[in-house]
VOGU-3710 file (C-alpha; in Angstrom, 3 decimals, decimal comma):
1> xxxxxxxxxx> 0,000/0,000/0,000  1,258/3,475/-0,866  1,879/5,921/1,972  1,559/9,323/0,261  3,971/12,141/0,902  2,542/15,445/1,978  1,140/16,990/-1,180  1,519/20,715/-1,686  -0,952/21,306/-4,521  -1,262/24,845/-5,719
11> xxxxxxxxxx> -4,826/26,114/-5,984  -5,474/27,868/-9,283  -8,310/29,615/-11,037  -11,160/27,130/-10,631  -12,093/26,631/-7,002  -13,262/23,048/-7,508  -9,918/21,577/-8,628  -6,243/21,675/-7,749  -3,190/21,133/-9,890  -1,094/18,042/-9,233
21> xxxxxxxxxx> 2,549/18,406/-8,260  4,452/16,780/-11,131  7,872/17,843/-9,896  8,462/14,511/-8,159  8,353/10,923/-9,406  5,687/9,337/-11,580  4,797/7,158/-8,595  4,075/10,304/-6,603  1,581/11,333/-9,293  -0,236/8,036/-8,809
31> xxxxxxxxxx> -0,339/8,621/-5,059  -1,923/12,029/-5,619  -4,575/10,539/-7,894  -5,477/7,830/-5,383  -5,515/10,086/-2,328  -6,912/13,424/-3,515  -10,196/14,642/-2,024  -10,693/17,278/-4,736  -10,597/16,979/-8,501  -6,980/16,910/-9,662
41> xxxxxxxxxx> -5,507/18,359/-12,861  -2,438/16,639/-14,364  -0,948/19,279/-16,665  1,993/17,977/-18,764  5,160/19,551/-17,302  6,065/21,578/-20,395  2,737/23,436/-20,254  0,981/25,685/-17,780  -2,773/25,825/-17,324  -2,629/29,326/-18,817
51> xxxxxxxxxx> -1,492/27,841/-22,143  -4,306/25,299/-22,367  -8,078/25,365/-22,330  -9,291/23,755/-19,097  -13,027/22,935/-19,174  -15,144/23,123/-16,047  -15,110/20,070/-13,807  -18,343/18,044/-13,483  -19,908/18,708/-10,107  -20,252/15,122/-8,904
61> xxxxxxxxxx> -17,428/12,849/-7,685  -13,671/13,395/-7,779  -12,407/13,826/-11,346  -8,909/13,609/-12,806  -7,946/16,039/-15,554  -6,005/14,115/-18,202  -4,548/15,236/-21,502  -4,365/13,853/-25,007  -0,881/13,345/-26,409  -0,915/16,581/-28,383
71> xxxxxxxxxx> 0,473/14,906/-31,521  -2,054/16,791/-33,691  -1,924/20,098/-31,833  -2,055/21,353/-28,275  -3,085/18,655/-25,773  -6,813/18,483/-25,069  -7,929/18,299/-21,437  -10,688/15,912/-20,394  -12,047/15,268/-16,908  -12,581/11,593/-16,076
81> xxxxxxxxxx> -14,215/10,314/-12,902  -11,644/8,665/-10,644  -14,133/5,879/-9,914  -14,367/5,180/-13,645  -10,588/5,166/-13,980  -10,347/2,616/-11,170  -13,053/0,445/-12,782  -11,357/0,610/-16,160  -8,074/-0,438/-14,565  -9,805/-3,579/-13,269
91> xxxxxxxxxx> -11,180/-4,219/-16,753  -7,643/-3,817/-18,140  -6,256/-6,453/-15,768  -8,826/-8,990/-16,981  -8,212/-8,147/-20,613  -4,410/-8,374/-20,380  -4,468/-11,438/-18,125  -1,920/-10,022/-15,688  -1,169/-11,523/-12,263  0,368/-10,439/-8,984
101> xxxxxxxxxx> 3,610/-12,331/-9,698  4,315/-10,302/-12,847  6,925/-7,539/-12,950  5,948/-4,582/-15,118  7,907/-1,769/-16,691  5,530/1,007/-17,762  7,011/3,570/-20,137  4,183/6,064/-20,522  3,415/9,496/-19,105  1,167/9,376/-16,000
111> xxxxxxxxxx> -0,796/12,456/-17,135  -2,014/10,521/-20,211  -4,731/7,875/-20,004  -2,478/4,941/-20,962  0,224/5,511/-18,366  -2,198/6,289/-15,564  -4,571/3,391/-16,246  -1,711/0,882/-16,570  -0,218/2,074/-13,284  -3,608/1,892/-11,548
121> xxxxxxxxxx> -4,032/-1,632/-12,891  -0,653/-2,764/-11,549  -1,297/-1,160/-8,175  -4,744/-2,747/-7,787  -3,437/-6,201/-8,700  -0,509/-5,981/-6,291  1,997/-6,212/-9,141  5,578/-5,049/-8,760  5,977/-2,249/-11,278  7,950/0,804/-12,251
131> xxxxxxxxxx> 6,468/3,678/-14,245  8,642/6,218/-16,060  7,928/9,000/-18,509  9,534/7,897/-21,822  11,882/10,801/-22,455  14,047/9,909/-25,456  17,192/11,084/-23,704  16,710/8,280/-21,161  16,420/5,480/-23,739  19,843/3,942/-22,841
141> xxxxxxxxxx> 18,793/3,785/-19,167  15,499/2,096/-20,077  17,281/-0,471/-22,240  19,635/-1,319/-19,378  16,691/-1,821/-17,035  14,955/-4,144/-19,484  18,150/-6,158/-19,890  19,003/-6,399/-16,179  15,845/-6,326/-14,060  13,786/-9,349/-15,184
151> xxxxxxxxxx> 10,584/-7,547/-16,116  7,885/-9,860/-17,471  5,835/-7,116/-19,176  6,615/-3,892/-20,995  3,724/-1,427/-21,377  4,410/1,447/-23,749  3,548/3,138/-27,052  4,707/1,969/-30,493  6,915/5,062/-30,817  8,825/4,280/-27,614
161> xxxxxxxxxx> 8,880/0,573/-28,472  10,719/1,428/-31,704  13,372/3,399/-29,828  13,961/0,434/-27,526  13,773/-2,226/-30,245  16,505/-0,725/-32,380  18,972/-0,373/-29,538  20,046/-3,020/-27,067  19,677/-6,688/-26,237  16,695/-7,454/-23,985
171> xxxxxxxxxx> 13,682/-9,759/-23,816  10,359/-9,834/-21,923  7,447/-12,242/-21,843  4,977/-9,752/-23,315  4,887/-6,266/-24,806  1,620/-4,322/-24,659  1,369/-1,211/-26,812  -1,354/1,385/-27,178  -1,667/4,773/-28,797  -1,200/3,862/-32,471
181> xxxxxxxxxx> -0,965/0,815/-34,705  2,090/-1,319/-35,333  3,804/-0,968/-38,704  5,361/-3,493/-41,083  8,805/-2,399/-39,889  7,848/-3,269/-36,301  7,112/-6,901/-37,146  10,727/-7,919/-37,676  11,618/-7,115/-34,056  8,715/-8,976/-32,405
191> xxxxxxxxxx> 10,268/-12,471/-32,006  13,575/-10,995/-30,816  12,042/-9,028/-27,951  8,971/-10,845/-26,574  7,033/-14,091/-26,589  3,723/-12,262/-27,075  2,714/-8,914/-28,510  -0,531/-7,110/-27,667  -1,996/-4,145/-29,484  -4,466/-2,214/-27,339
201> xxxxxxxxxx> -7,097/0,361/-28,234  -8,152/2,946/-25,711  -8,906/6,628/-25,309  -9,371/9,173/-22,570  -13,070/9,549/-23,393  -13,494/5,826/-22,682  -11,726/6,032/-19,326  -8,974/3,781/-20,663  -9,042/0,454/-22,480  -11,626/-0,452/-25,131
211> xxxxxxxxxx> -10,214/-3,568/-26,789  -6,995/-5,565/-27,228  -5,478/-8,105/-29,606  -2,866/-10,581/-28,344  -0,841/-13,030/-30,430  2,404/-14,939/-30,301  5,121/-12,603/-31,558  6,165/-15,133/-34,211  2,637/-15,318/-35,664  2,006/-11,622/-36,240
221> xxxxxxxxxx> 1,802/-10,778/-39,940  0,929/-7,920/-42,275  -2,770/-8,811/-42,219  -2,936/-8,119/-38,479  -1,587/-4,575/-38,637  -4,313/-2,274/-37,372  -6,075/-5,073/-35,476  -7,094/-4,175/-31,919  -9,016/-7,373/-31,245  -12,138/-7,864/-29,167
231> xxxxxxxxxx> -13,690/-5,425/-26,755  -13,153/-5,915/-23,052  -15,961/-7,033/-20,791  -18,753/-4,438/-20,367  -17,704/-2,464/-23,460  -19,713/-2,472/-26,698  -18,613/-1,261/-30,121  -20,867/-0,437/-33,047  -19,189/-0,296/-36,449  -20,824/-1,139/-39,793
241> xxxxxxxxxx> -17,771/-0,545/-41,947  -15,856/-3,005/-44,109  -12,214/-3,354/-45,103  -13,057/-1,661/-48,416  -15,192/1,045/-46,856  -14,357/1,652/-43,174  -17,126/3,108/-41,060  -17,352/5,265/-37,920  -16,806/3,520/-34,588  -19,249/4,140/-31,745
251> xxxxxxxxxx> -18,564/3,184/-28,143  -20,738/2,290/-25,155  -18,880/1,738/-21,884  -19,560/2,101/-18,136  -16,268/3,997/-17,865  -16,872/6,497/-20,683  -17,087/10,192/-19,854  -20,748/10,296/-20,920  -23,755/7,990/-20,879  -25,098/6,416/-24,064
261> xxxxxxxxxx> -23,202/5,924/-27,305  -20,065/7,950/-28,005  -18,683/8,774/-31,436  -15,010/7,843/-31,000  -13,863/9,827/-34,020  -12,162/6,694/-35,367  -13,005/4,689/-38,488  -12,596/0,965/-39,001  -14,315/-2,372/-39,462  -14,793/-5,825/-37,900
271> xxxxxxxxxx> -13,516/-8,996/-39,554  -15,112/-12,453/-39,655  -13,768/-13,150/-36,141  -15,406/-9,992/-34,795  -11,983/-8,403/-34,323  -11,908/-4,639/-34,642  -9,494/-2,928/-37,042  -8,728/0,796/-36,830  -7,973/2,403/-40,192  -7,942/6,156/-39,625
281> xxxxxxxxxx> -9,324/9,034/-37,614  -11,588/11,883/-38,602  -9,697/15,069/-39,319  -10,125/17,593/-36,499  -12,313/15,094/-34,668  -14,332/16,070/-31,616  -15,776/13,154/-29,668  -19,495/13,550/-29,133  -22,317/11,651/-27,531  -24,940/10,421/-29,982
291> xx> -28,522/9,568/-29,116  -29,450/6,991/-31,744
//
């Protein structure tokens, strides 16, 4: 069990939330999330709240303000109920099939949905884990850890995976990636680095994981690129597209930021095995609830 340090959050403009202290370790961020009594904003360190649009916090429950990656512009802030984040972390554990005897290395920023939900999952399951923000300058240190510290699982993004794959000699039981699809170039490294590879699909609006596809690293092939598998328990996906004409993907989940069906902003299709494939995203997409 974590024993939190004293947390000196700085109150800012909105009276119903405080800004997290990100000056310490990533583990400290997780402690703040678990222990806060007010809604908590996790602003990426290179930004200030004055540089970003911060929407009002919903009135009910404690919410955590998370940010998109900002790869298509300034990061977008979304408030997610902490209770929903905790529930989604439990759903993630079932989907990934992790156990208390695993040892996890999480290379993902804790102010993004992937890093935070993976860390919450490990904490809830009593798994030994380390979470680090994947700064490129620290890649040699991360490679050394993977080679020396007997991790069973690596959780990260495809971009960081590529930095690690091309440098160093290491091996883990399973690599779980989320954030974007694998590429053909990625496939050649799979058998050298892990026994199994998992491609996950998730988003902040969903509170974390939506679906995942797991396969032996030696069996991945070009036809599986873009596959994110089957939805996790309690999550439903509606998509009427085909491989020739991908369609919009709609989501219904108990951990989503709104009730009802949500337009994810992604396009894709389901194959004959009911596996979901993501093909592309709407340009300038805004995720909206739909009533039909």
